[in-house]
LOLO-585503 format. One record per residue: residue in three letters; x, y, z of N, C-alpha, C in turn. Coordinates in steps of 0.02 Angstrom, whole numbers, plus 50000, padded with zeros to 5 digits. Example, Ala and Ser with C-alpha at 12.3 -4.5 7.8 and 13.67 -1.06 7.14 Angstrom:
<sites>
<site ALA,<50660,49716,50390>,<50615,49775,50390>,<50660,49835,50390>>
<site SER,<50642,49888,50354>,<50684,49947,50357>,<50645,50002,50394>>
</sites>
This chain:
<sites>
<site MET,<50169,45100,58076>,<50186,45096,58147>,<50184,45024,58170>>
<site THR,<50217,44983,58131>,<50218,44912,58147>,<50289,44887,58142>>
<site ASP,<50299,44822,58130>,<50367,44796,58133>,<50407,44815,58073>>
<site LEU,<50471,44829,58084>,<50516,44851,58031>,<50554,44790,58006>>
<site GLU,<50519,44744,57971>,<50551,44684,57946>,<50598,44701,57888>>
<site ALA,<50578,44749,57847>,<50622,44774,57794>,<50594,44840,57771>>
<site LYS,<50637,44884,57745>,<50613,44948,57721>,<50649,44966,57656>>
<site ARG,<50611,45000,57612>,<50641,45026,57551>,<50631,45100,57549>>
<site ARG,<50680,45135,57523>,<50676,45207,57515>,<50690,45224,57442>>
<site SER,<50654,45271,57414>,<50671,45298,57348>,<50726,45349,57357>>
<site GLY,<50747,45379,57301>,<50797,45432,57306>,<50769,45494,57340>>
<site THR,<50702,45500,57345>,<50672,45557,57378>,<50662,45541,57451>>
<site ALA,<50688,45584,57495>,<50683,45572,57566>,<50611,45578,57588>>
<site PRO,<50588,45534,57634>,<50521,45540,57661>,<50515,45602,57705>>
<site PRO,<50453,45622,57721>,<50445,45682,57762>,<50480,45674,57829>>
<site GLN,<50507,45730,57854>,<50538,45729,57920>,<50484,45740,57973>>
<site ARG,<50498,45720,58034>,<50453,45733,58089>,<50490,45769,58144>>
<site GLY,<50453,45799,58188>,<50484,45833,58244>,<50519,45783,58288>>
<site GLY,<50574,45805,58320>,<50612,45761,58364>,<50574,45744,58426>>
<site GLU,<50593,45691,58461>,<50561,45670,58522>,<50590,45709,58580>>
<site GLY,<50547,45722,58629>,<50570,45756,58689>,<50592,45827,58676>>
<site GLY,<50562,45859,58624>,<50577,45929,58612>,<50640,45941,58572>>
<site ASP,<50671,45888,58545>,<50731,45897,58504>,<50713,45930,58437>>
<site ALA,<50763,45951,58402>,<50752,45978,58335>,<50728,45923,58290>>
<site SER,<50700,45943,58232>,<50673,45894,58185>,<50725,45842,58168>>
<site ALA,<50703,45779,58171>,<50749,45724,58157>,<50755,45713,58083>>
<site ALA,<50816,45705,58059>,<50826,45686,57990>,<50804,45614,57980>>
<site PRO,<50781,45596,57920>,<50761,45527,57908>,<50819,45479,57923>>
<site PHE,<50803,45425,57957>,<50854,45377,57973>,<50881,45345,57910>>
<site ASP,<50947,45339,57906>,<50978,45312,57846>,<51026,45256,57864>>
<site GLY,<51005,45212,57910>,<51046,45155,57929>,<51042,45100,57877>>
<site THR,<51081,45049,57887>,<51084,44995,57837>,<51021,44951,57839>>
<site GLY,<50975,44964,57885>,<50912,44926,57885>,<50868,44942,57826>>
<site PHE,<50880,44997,57791>,<50842,45014,57732>,<50875,44981,57671>>
<site ILE,<50835,44956,57625>,<50862,44924,57565>,<50835,44961,57504>>
<site PRO,<50871,44956,57447>,<50854,44998,57390>,<50785,44981,57361>>
<site PRO,<50753,45031,57330>,<50688,45018,57300>,<50694,44978,57235>>
<site ARG,<50639,44949,57215>,<50638,44916,57150>,<50574,44939,57115>>
<site GLN,<50573,44933,57050>,<50516,44955,57012>,<50455,44912,57028>>
<site ILE,<50398,44944,57038>,<50336,44908,57052>,<50296,44903,56988>>
<site LEU,<50280,44842,56967>,<50237,44831,56909>,<50164,44827,56933>>
<site GLN,<50120,44858,56895>,<50050,44862,56915>,<50020,44793,56924>>
<site GLU,<50041,44746,56882>,<50012,44678,56887>,<50034,44641,56949>>
<site HIS,<50084,44667,56985>,<50107,44634,57047>,<50071,44660,57109>>
<site ILE,<50029,44712,57102>,<49997,44742,57160>,<49934,44703,57180>>
<site ARG,<49929,44688,57245>,<49870,44655,57274>,<49843,44699,57329>>
<site ARG,<49777,44700,57336>,<49746,44739,57389>,<49693,44697,57424>>
<site PRO,<49683,44710,57489>,<49628,44676,57524>,<49561,44704,57501>>
<site PRO,<49506,44671,57518>,<49440,44698,57499>,<49432,44770,57524>>
<site PRO,<49400,44813,57484>,<49391,44883,57505>,<49348,44889,57567>>
<site ARG,<49361,44941,57606>,<49322,44955,57667>,<49322,45030,57677>>
<site PRO,<49274,45056,57714>,<49274,45128,57728>,<49337,45148,57767>>
<site ARG,<49366,45205,57748>,<49426,45229,57782>,<49416,45302,57801>>
<site GLN,<49447,45321,57857>,<49445,45391,57878>,<49496,45431,57838>>
<site ASP,<49485,45496,57834>,<49532,45540,57798>,<49601,45534,57830>>
<site GLY,<49651,45525,57788>,<49719,45521,57812>,<49740,45452,57835>>
<site GLU,<49694,45405,57838>,<49711,45337,57861>,<49754,45303,57808>>
<site PRO,<49808,45269,57827>,<49850,45235,57777>,<49811,45183,57737>>
<site ASP,<49833,45173,57676>,<49801,45123,57633>,<49855,45075,57608>>
<site PRO,<49877,45028,57651>,<49931,44983,57631>,<49909,44936,57575>>
<site PHE,<49959,44915,57537>,<49946,44867,57483>,<50004,44819,57480>>
<site VAL,<49996,44765,57442>,<50045,44711,57439>,<50072,44707,57368>>
<site VAL,<50138,44698,57363>,<50171,44686,57298>,<50197,44615,57298>>
<site ASP,<50175,44576,57249>,<50192,44504,57245>,<50223,44492,57176>>
<site ASP,<50289,44477,57175>,<50322,44464,57111>,<50333,44391,57099>>
<site GLY,<50303,44348,57140>,<50310,44276,57133>,<50367,44247,57174>>
<site VAL,<50411,44289,57199>,<50467,44267,57241>,<50461,44297,57311>>
<site MET,<50451,44363,57313>,<50442,44399,57376>,<50374,44431,57378>>
<site ARG,<50347,44438,57437>,<50283,44473,57447>,<50297,44528,57497>>
<site ALA,<50282,44591,57478>,<50301,44649,57518>,<50240,44690,57535>>
<site LEU,<50238,44716,57597>,<50186,44760,57620>,<50210,44832,57613>>
<site HIS,<50173,44872,57573>,<50191,44941,57559>,<50142,44989,57591>>
<site PHE,<50167,45047,57613>,<50125,45103,57631>,<50127,45157,57577>>
<site SER,<50175,45152,57532>,<50181,45197,57475>,<50229,45162,57427>>
<site PRO,<50236,45188,57365>,<50285,45158,57320>,<50356,45161,57346>>
<site TYR,<50369,45206,57396>,<50437,45218,57419>,<50452,45187,57487>>
<site TYR,<50403,45156,57518>,<50412,45132,57586>,<50384,45061,57593>>
<site VAL,<50430,45013,57596>,<50411,44943,57608>,<50414,44931,57683>>
<site GLN,<50357,44911,57712>,<50355,44901,57784>,<50379,44832,57804>>
<site SER,<50364,44781,57763>,<50388,44714,57779>,<50389,44671,57717>>
<site GLU,<50426,44617,57720>,<50435,44572,57664>,<50433,44500,57687>>
<site MET,<50410,44456,57642>,<50408,44384,57656>,<50430,44346,57595>>
<site SER,<50470,44295,57605>,<50487,44248,57551>,<50428,44201,57541>>
<site ILE,<50403,44196,57481>,<50345,44153,57468>,<50362,44080,57480>>
<site ASP,<50424,44060,57466>,<50445,43991,57478>,<50456,43975,57551>>
<site GLU,<50471,44026,57592>,<50484,44015,57664>,<50444,44066,57705>>
<site PRO,<50378,44058,57706>,<50336,44110,57738>,<50345,44116,57813>>
<site TYR,<50372,44065,57846>,<50381,44068,57918>,<50453,44086,57938>>
<site ALA,<50496,44096,57890>,<50566,44110,57905>,<50575,44181,57932>>
<site LEU,<50620,44189,57980>,<50641,44255,58004>,<50699,44278,57961>>
<site LYS,<50684,44318,57909>,<50733,44335,57859>,<50785,44385,57884>>
<site LEU,<50764,44431,57927>,<50810,44483,57949>,<50841,44466,58016>>
<site ALA,<50904,44487,58024>,<50943,44467,58083>,<50911,44494,58147>>
<site TYR,<50882,44553,58145>,<50857,44581,58208>,<50797,44541,58234>>
<site THR,<50755,44513,58188>,<50699,44472,58212>,<50724,44408,58244>>
<site ARG,<50777,44380,58215>,<50806,44319,58246>,<50836,44336,58314>>
<site GLN,<50870,44394,58318>,<50900,44413,58382>,<50847,44424,58435>>
<site MET,<50789,44450,58416>,<50736,44460,58465>,<50714,44394,58497>>
<site MET,<50719,44340,58459>,<50698,44275,58486>,<50748,44248,58538>>
<site ALA,<50803,44283,58548>,<50852,44263,58599>,<50822,44266,58669>>
<site PHE,<50763,44295,58677>,<50731,44293,58744>,<50722,44221,58768>>
<site LEU,<50718,44173,58721>,<50709,44103,58740>,<50768,44076,58780>>
<site LEU,<50826,44107,58774>,<50884,44086,58815>,<50870,44096,58889>>
<site PHE,<50830,44146,58905>,<50815,44161,58975>,<50747,44134,58997>>
<site LEU,<50702,44126,58948>,<50634,44104,58963>,<50611,44056,58908>>
<site PRO,<50635,43994,58910>,<50624,43949,58853>,<50553,43923,58845>>
<site ARG,<50511,43931,58896>,<50442,43904,58890>,<50391,43957,58912>>
<site PRO,<50386,44011,58876>,<50337,44063,58894>,<50266,44038,58883>>
<site LYS,<50221,44062,58925>,<50151,44043,58917>,<50111,44098,58881>>
<site GLN,<50131,44161,58889>,<50096,44216,58856>,<50147,44263,58825>>
<site ILE,<50141,44275,58760>,<50184,44322,58724>,<50140,44376,58694>>
<site THR,<50158,44438,58705>,<50123,44494,58674>,<50171,44529,58627>>
<site ILE,<50149,44539,58565>,<50190,44569,58512>,<50157,44634,58490>>
<site VAL,<50196,44687,58487>,<50173,44751,58461>,<50199,44760,58391>>
<site GLY,<50154,44762,58342>,<50173,44770,58272>,<50162,44705,58234>>
<site LEU,<50113,44704,58190>,<50099,44643,58151>,<50140,44642,58086>>
<site GLY,<50135,44696,58046>,<50170,44697,57982>,<50154,44635,57942>>
<site GLY,<50205,44603,57914>,<50197,44540,57878>,<50195,44480,57923>>
<site GLY,<50196,44490,57989>,<50184,44436,58036>,<50243,44391,58051>>
<site SER,<50304,44412,58037>,<50361,44368,58047>,<50365,44342,58118>>
<site LEU,<50365,44387,58168>,<50370,44366,58237>,<50308,44327,58259>>
<site THR,<50250,44350,58239>,<50188,44316,58258>,<50187,44245,58232>>
<site LYS,<50203,44236,58168>,<50201,44169,58138>,<50253,44123,58169>>
<site PHE,<50314,44150,58179>,<50367,44108,58207>,<50348,44085,58277>>
<site CYS,<50325,44130,58319>,<50307,44112,58387>,<50249,44062,58387>>
<site TYR,<50201,44072,58343>,<50143,44028,58340>,<50163,43956,58321>>
<site ARG,<50207,43951,58273>,<50227,43884,58250>,<50277,43851,58297>>
<site GLU,<50326,43890,58321>,<50381,43860,58358>,<50367,43852,58433>>
<site LEU,<50318,43888,58459>,<50303,43886,58531>,<50230,43866,58541>>
<site PRO,<50214,43802,58529>,<50144,43781,58528>,<50108,43784,58595>>
<site ARG,<50146,43792,58649>,<50114,43797,58715>,<50102,43869,58736>>
<site ALA,<50122,43916,58694>,<50115,43987,58711>,<50053,44017,58678>>
<site ALA,<50020,44061,58714>,<49967,44103,58686>,<50000,44167,58660>>
<site ILE,<49977,44190,58603>,<50009,44247,58570>,<49956,44300,58555>>
<site THR,<49968,44360,58579>,<49926,44418,58564>,<49968,44469,58526>>
<site THR,<49944,44489,58467>,<49979,44539,58427>,<49936,44602,58424>>
<site VAL,<49966,44658,58442>,<49932,44723,58443>,<49954,44763,58382>>
<site GLU,<49905,44784,58342>,<49920,44820,58280>,<49874,44881,58274>>
<site ILE,<49903,44939,58263>,<49863,45001,58260>,<49827,45011,58194>>
<site ASP,<49852,44981,58140>,<49828,44996,58073>,<49781,44941,58049>>
<site ARG,<49717,44958,58040>,<49668,44909,58016>,<49688,44881,57948>>
<site GLY,<49716,44924,57905>,<49736,44901,57839>,<49789,44847,57841>>
<site VAL,<49836,44852,57888>,<49887,44800,57896>,<49854,44733,57915>>
<site ILE,<49807,44736,57961>,<49771,44675,57982>,<49733,44646,57922>>
<site ASP,<49704,44688,57881>,<49668,44663,57822>,<49714,44628,57773>>
<site CYS,<49778,44646,57773>,<49826,44615,57727>,<49854,44549,57754>>
<site ALA,<49836,44530,57815>,<49865,44470,57846>,<49859,44407,57803>>
<site PRO,<49802,44394,57769>,<49799,44332,57729>,<49852,44327,57675>>
<site PHE,<49875,44384,57649>,<49927,44382,57597>,<49993,44354,57625>>
<site PHE,<50002,44358,57691>,<50065,44338,57722>,<50059,44273,57762>>
<site GLN,<50006,44236,57748>,<49994,44170,57778>,<49996,44173,57854>>
<site ILE,<49970,44227,57882>,<49964,44233,57955>,<49907,44189,57977>>
<site PRO,<49916,44145,58026>,<49863,44098,58045>,<49799,44134,58066>>
<site VAL,<49744,44099,58054>,<49679,44124,58076>,<49677,44123,58152>>
<site GLU,<49645,44173,58181>,<49642,44177,58254>,<49607,44115,58283>>
<site ASP,<49634,44093,58340>,<49605,44035,58375>,<49616,44045,58450>>
<site GLN,<49610,43993,58488>,<49617,43999,58561>,<49687,44020,58582>>
<site ARG,<49737,44007,58540>,<49806,44023,58557>,<49829,44090,58528>>
<site MET,<49797,44112,58475>,<49823,44170,58440>,<49767,44219,58424>>
<site ARG,<49779,44283,58442>,<49731,44335,58425>,<49767,44398,58404>>
<site ILE,<49734,44437,58361>,<49760,44501,58338>,<49713,44555,58364>>
<site VAL,<49741,44604,58399>,<49702,44658,58429>,<49714,44722,58390>>
<site HIS,<49661,44752,58365>,<49667,44816,58330>,<49665,44872,58382>>
<site ALA,<49723,44899,58398>,<49728,44950,58451>,<49794,44987,58445>>
<site ASP,<49794,45047,58473>,<49856,45085,58483>,<49891,45054,58544>>
<site ALA,<49954,45033,58536>,<49989,44999,58591>,<49994,45043,58653>>
<site VAL,<50001,45109,58644>,<50005,45153,58701>,<49941,45148,58743>>
<site ASP,<49883,45150,58709>,<49820,45145,58745>,<49809,45075,58772>>
<site TYR,<49830,45025,58734>,<49820,44956,58754>,<49854,44941,58821>>
<site PHE,<49916,44961,58828>,<49952,44947,58891>,<49931,44995,58946>>
<site ALA,<49912,45056,58929>,<49888,45103,58980>,<49823,45079,59012>>
<site ALA,<49783,45041,58974>,<49719,45018,58999>,<49725,44956,59043>>
<site GLY,<49786,44931,59052>,<49795,44871,59094>,<49789,44808,59053>>
<site ALA,<49837,44797,59009>,<49837,44739,58965>,<49847,44675,59006>>
<site GLU,<49828,44618,58975>,<49843,44554,59006>,<49918,44549,59019>>
<site ARG,<49935,44518,59074>,<50006,44513,59091>,<50038,44458,59050>>
<site ALA,<50099,44470,59029>,<50134,44425,58983>,<50201,44404,59012>>
<site ASP,<50224,44346,58990>,<50292,44325,59007>,<50343,44363,58965>>
<site VAL,<50325,44377,58903>,<50369,44413,58857>,<50329,44464,58818>>
<site ILE,<50356,44524,58812>,<50327,44575,58768>,<50380,44593,58716>>
<site LEU,<50362,44587,58652>,<50406,44604,58597>,<50381,44668,58564>>
<site ILE,<50422,44720,58564>,<50403,44784,58536>,<50439,44794,58470>>
<site ASP,<50400,44798,58415>,<50428,44808,58349>,<50386,44859,58312>>
<site GLY,<50378,44917,58341>,<50335,44969,58313>,<50376,45024,58282>>
<site CYS,<50375,45028,58215>,<50417,45075,58179>,<50379,45106,58122>>
<site ASP,<50404,45164,58100>,<50382,45194,58038>,<50443,45207,57994>>
<site GLU,<50435,45248,57941>,<50490,45257,57895>,<50549,45295,57924>>
<site LEU,<50540,45323,57985>,<50594,45360,58017>,<50623,45323,58077>>
<site GLY,<50598,45264,58091>,<50623,45226,58149>,<50568,45211,58198>>
<site ILE,<50587,45199,58261>,<50538,45183,58313>,<50488,45240,58320>>
<site VAL,<50424,45224,58328>,<50373,45276,58326>,<50379,45324,58385>>
<site PRO,<50367,45388,58375>,<50377,45438,58429>,<50333,45424,58490>>
<site ALA,<50273,45397,58480>,<50227,45387,58537>,<50257,45341,58590>>
<site PHE,<50306,45300,58572>,<50336,45255,58620>,<50390,45289,58663>>
<site GLY,<50408,45350,58645>,<50465,45383,58679>,<50445,45420,58742>>
<site GLN,<50402,45389,58783>,<50380,45419,58845>,<50392,45371,58903>>
<site ALA,<50411,45398,58960>,<50423,45355,59018>,<50361,45316,59037>>
<site SER,<50301,45347,59029>,<50239,45313,59047>,<50227,45250,59006>>
<site PHE,<50248,45251,58943>,<50239,45191,58901>,<50280,45133,58928>>
<site TYR,<50343,45145,58944>,<50384,45091,58970>,<50363,45070,59041>>
<site GLU,<50338,45117,59079>,<50312,45098,59145>,<50251,45052,59139>>
<site ASN,<50208,45065,59089>,<50151,45021,59078>,<50172,44953,59052>>
<site LEU,<50223,44952,59010>,<50250,44888,58987>,<50277,44847,59047>>
<site HIS,<50314,44881,59090>,<50342,44848,59149>,<50286,44819,59192>>
<site ALA,<50232,44856,59201>,<50176,44833,59242>,<50139,44774,59209>>
<site SER,<50147,44766,59143>,<50112,44714,59106>,<50151,44649,59103>>
<site LEU,<50211,44648,59132>,<50252,44587,59132>,<50239,44546,59195>>
<site ARG,<50238,44481,59187>,<50234,44436,59245>,<50302,44433,59280>>
<site PRO,<50304,44409,59342>,<50368,44399,59375>,<50414,44356,59332>>
<site GLY,<50476,44376,59326>,<50523,44339,59283>,<50517,44355,59210>>
<site GLY,<50473,44403,59192>,<50461,44418,59122>,<50516,44459,59090>>
<site LEU,<50512,44463,59023>,<50561,44501,58983>,<50525,44548,58935>>
<site LEU,<50554,44607,58927>,<50535,44654,58875>,<50590,44654,58823>>
<site VAL,<50572,44647,58759>,<50621,44648,58704>,<50598,44702,58656>>
<site VAL,<50643,44749,58640>,<50625,44807,58600>,<50673,44813,58541>>
<site ASN,<50644,44819,58481>,<50684,44835,58422>,<50693,44911,58420>>
<site LEU,<50756,44933,58426>,<50772,45005,58426>,<50806,45022,58360>>
<site ILE,<50774,45067,58322>,<50803,45088,58259>,<50785,45161,58247>>
<site GLY,<50831,45197,58219>,<50821,45268,58206>,<50885,45306,58218>>
<site PRO,<50882,45373,58219>,<50942,45413,58233>,<50971,45395,58301>>
<site ASP,<51036,45404,58308>,<51070,45384,58370>,<51039,45416,58432>>
<site GLU,<51020,45479,58427>,<50994,45513,58486>,<50926,45485,58507>>
<site VAL,<50887,45461,58458>,<50822,45431,58474>,<50832,45363,58507>>
<site VAL,<50877,45323,58479>,<50892,45257,58508>,<50918,45266,58579>>
<site GLU,<50963,45314,58590>,<50990,45325,58657>,<50936,45347,58705>>
<site ARG,<50890,45388,58683>,<50834,45410,58727>,<50794,45349,58749>>
<site HIS,<50777,45305,58704>,<50738,45246,58722>,<50778,45199,58767>>
<site ARG,<50843,45194,58754>,<50884,45151,58797>,<50883,45177,58869>>
<site ARG,<50888,45243,58876>,<50887,45272,58944>,<50819,45262,58977>>
<site LEU,<50766,45270,58939>,<50699,45261,58967>,<50690,45189,58992>>
<site ILE,<50712,45141,58952>,<50705,45071,58971>,<50748,45056,59033>>
<site ALA,<50810,45081,59033>,<50855,45069,59090>,<50826,45099,59153>>
<site ASP,<50799,45160,59149>,<50770,45191,59208>,<50710,45152,59234>>
<site THR,<50668,45128,59188>,<50607,45092,59208>,<50624,45025,59239>>
<site PHE,<50674,44992,59215>,<50691,44924,59238>,<50750,44924,59286>>
<site GLY,<50768,44981,59314>,<50821,44984,59363>,<50888,44962,59336>>
<site GLY,<50901,44975,59272>,<50965,44957,59243>,<50971,44885,59223>>
<site ARG,<50918,44845,59231>,<50921,44774,59214>,<50909,44766,59138>>
<site LEU,<50961,44779,59101>,<50955,44788,59029>,<51018,44764,58994>>
<site ILE,<51009,44729,58938>,<51065,44713,58893>,<51045,44737,58824>>
<site VAL,<51088,44778,58793>,<51075,44803,58726>,<51123,44770,58678>>
<site GLN,<51095,44743,58624>,<51135,44707,58575>,<51130,44741,58507>>
<site ASP,<51187,44761,58479>,<51187,44790,58412>,<51175,44735,58360>>
<site VAL,<51138,44752,58308>,<51130,44709,58249>,<51165,44746,58193>>
<site ALA,<51230,44736,58188>,<51273,44778,58146>,<51252,44776,58073>>
<site SER,<51228,44719,58049>,<51212,44713,57978>,<51151,44753,57957>>
<site GLU,<51110,44774,58006>,<51047,44806,57989>,<51037,44874,58021>>
<site GLY,<51084,44896,58062>,<51078,44962,58092>,<51031,44965,58151>>
<site ASN,<51007,44908,58175>,<50962,44906,58232>,<51001,44892,58296>>
<site CYS,<50968,44906,58353>,<50987,44878,58418>,<50928,44840,58445>>
<site VAL,<50941,44787,58482>,<50888,44751,58516>,<50902,44755,58590>>
<site ALA,<50853,44780,58628>,<50859,44787,58700>,<50820,44733,58736>>
<site PHE,<50853,44700,58785>,<50821,44649,58827>,<50818,44677,58898>>
<site ALA,<50758,44686,58924>,<50749,44713,58992>,<50716,44660,59035>>
<site PHE,<50742,44653,59096>,<50724,44597,59140>,<50682,44622,59199>>
<site ASN,<50626,44588,59211>,<50579,44610,59264>,<50603,44591,59333>>
<site ASP,<50640,44536,59339>,<50662,44512,59405>,<50720,44553,59432>>
<site PRO,<50732,44551,59497>,<50792,44583,59525>,<50855,44558,59489>>
<site TRP,<50902,44603,59479>,<50960,44588,59437>,<51007,44539,59471>>
<site ARG,<51027,44489,59434>,<51080,44444,59456>,<51120,44425,59394>>
<site ALA,<51183,44408,59405>,<51226,44391,59348>,<51200,44328,59313>>
<site PRO,<51191,44331,59247>,<51168,44272,59211>,<51218,44215,59217>>
<site ASP,<51192,44154,59219>,<51233,44094,59220>,<51247,44076,59146>>
<site TRP,<51302,44103,59120>,<51316,44096,59049>,<51331,44024,59029>>
<site ILE,<51357,43984,59074>,<51369,43913,59058>,<51302,43877,59048>>
<site ALA,<51255,43889,59093>,<51188,43859,59086>,<51153,43885,59023>>
<site ILE,<51163,43949,59009>,<51133,43978,58949>,<51162,43947,58886>>
<site GLU,<51227,43933,58887>,<51258,43900,58829>,<51228,43831,58818>>
<site ARG,<51216,43793,58872>,<51184,43728,58865>,<51114,43735,58837>>
<site GLU,<51077,43785,58862>,<51010,43796,58837>,<51011,43816,58763>>
<site ALA,<51062,43853,58742>,<51068,43874,58673>,<51072,43815,58626>>
<site ARG,<51110,43764,58646>,<51116,43705,58603>,<51049,43670,58595>>
<site LYS,<51010,43666,58649>,<50944,43634,58644>,<50897,43675,58601>>
<site LEU,<50898,43741,58611>,<50854,43784,58572>,<50870,43782,58498>>
<site ALA,<50934,43778,58481>,<50954,43776,58411>,<50926,43714,58377>>
<site ARG,<50929,43657,58412>,<50901,43595,58384>,<50825,43601,58376>>
<site ARG,<50793,43635,58423>,<50720,43638,58424>,<50693,43688,58374>>
<site HIS,<50727,43745,58365>,<50698,43799,58326>,<50737,43819,58264>>
<site GLY,<50798,43792,58255>,<50835,43804,58194>,<50868,43872,58188>>
<site LEU,<50877,43906,58244>,<50913,43970,58245>,<50980,43962,58282>>
<site ASP,<51026,44008,58269>,<51093,44003,58298>,<51093,44035,58368>>
<site PHE,<51064,43999,58415>,<51059,44026,58483>,<51127,44030,58517>>
<site ALA,<51175,43989,58497>,<51242,43994,58526>,<51272,44062,58510>>
<site ALA,<51263,44086,58448>,<51288,44152,58429>,<51251,44206,58467>>
<site PHE,<51185,44198,58476>,<51147,44247,58515>,<51175,44252,58585>>
<site ALA,<51189,44193,58616>,<51214,44193,58685>,<51282,44227,58690>>
<site ARG,<51326,44214,58642>,<51392,44246,58643>,<51386,44322,58638>>
<site ARG,<51343,44346,58593>,<51335,44418,58585>,<51306,44449,58648>>
<site LEU,<51256,44415,58677>,<51226,44442,58738>,<51276,44444,58795>>
<site GLN,<51317,44392,58800>,<51368,44391,58853>,<51418,44448,58844>>
<site ARG,<51440,44459,58782>,<51486,44515,58769>,<51453,44581,58787>>
<site GLY,<51390,44589,58768>,<51355,44651,58784>,<51347,44661,58858>>
<site TYR,<51331,44607,58894>,<51324,44612,58967>,<51390,44631,58999>>
<site GLU,<51445,44599,58978>,<51510,44612,59008>,<51534,44682,58992>>
<site GLN,<51522,44707,58932>,<51540,44775,58915>,<51502,44825,58957>>
<site GLN,<51437,44814,58967>,<51397,44859,59007>,<51419,44856,59081>>
<site ALA,<51437,44796,59105>,<51460,44789,59174>,<51524,44829,59184>>
<site ARG,<51571,44824,59136>,<51633,44863,59142>,<51618,44938,59141>>
<site GLY,<51569,44957,59099>,<51551,45028,59096>,<51522,45054,59161>>
<site ARG,<51490,45009,59199>,<51462,45029,59265>,<51515,45025,59320>>
<site GLY,<51575,45001,59301>,<51630,44997,59350>,<51625,44937,59396>>
<site ARG,<51588,44886,59374>,<51583,44826,59417>,<51641,44779,59406>>
</sites>
């Protein structure tokens, strides 16, 4: 129930779960975000120090072949992956697209991330945004224990990892953030616990004025559409959804402020500065977001 940086599936389908909102059982998501399995050699397996675990609690482990380092929940399900030569790189397109929030809010002071996984978003934000404080919320203690394998920085005054269920964390009145990044997924897509109006209402309440919510949406079409509607209803339609065609994801950007047409010329100028500063193709992000905004505006009849 953390970030879906990469996933592997064997030929055997993972267990199905009941649909959200009373729907029939959802078939396992089979979008292009899943990548083929590879054989795991015993000598490549790494584990954190043992600790007491409750019955049924996941026992994640790490597979390190000298080139890639992967976080597994089973031999058939890779939760995240990191290149050993480029541990801070955002390897998957959807993680890079999520960073497009910088086009609208280039100097955030507080970023809250849901889903640690291999730490791609946490590490990138920590290194590239040195004036921002970063809080990462992770439900699985075992994932947190694996953090040293993925070169996730040690906690300090700017960065902390909170072991908590994100639903409970935001319901309890979390610290307010400029940006909240939601990347909570399992082998079937976005976790069912997030598919409630109350969850998005609590996220909305946890944003500062001018803040942004960014959500990685992945799973069956009906689940993605349900979450899109929940976000749109919570944020009064102030939403841009961007497809990540190469990976089967959508990334939703929801805006806390009253809706006004983005100044795309100013955003294009900001994109050039951000590209020089952070090494990502922000100009392409801006073009995709503008197309998405204009398509949605036409759909609303504006």
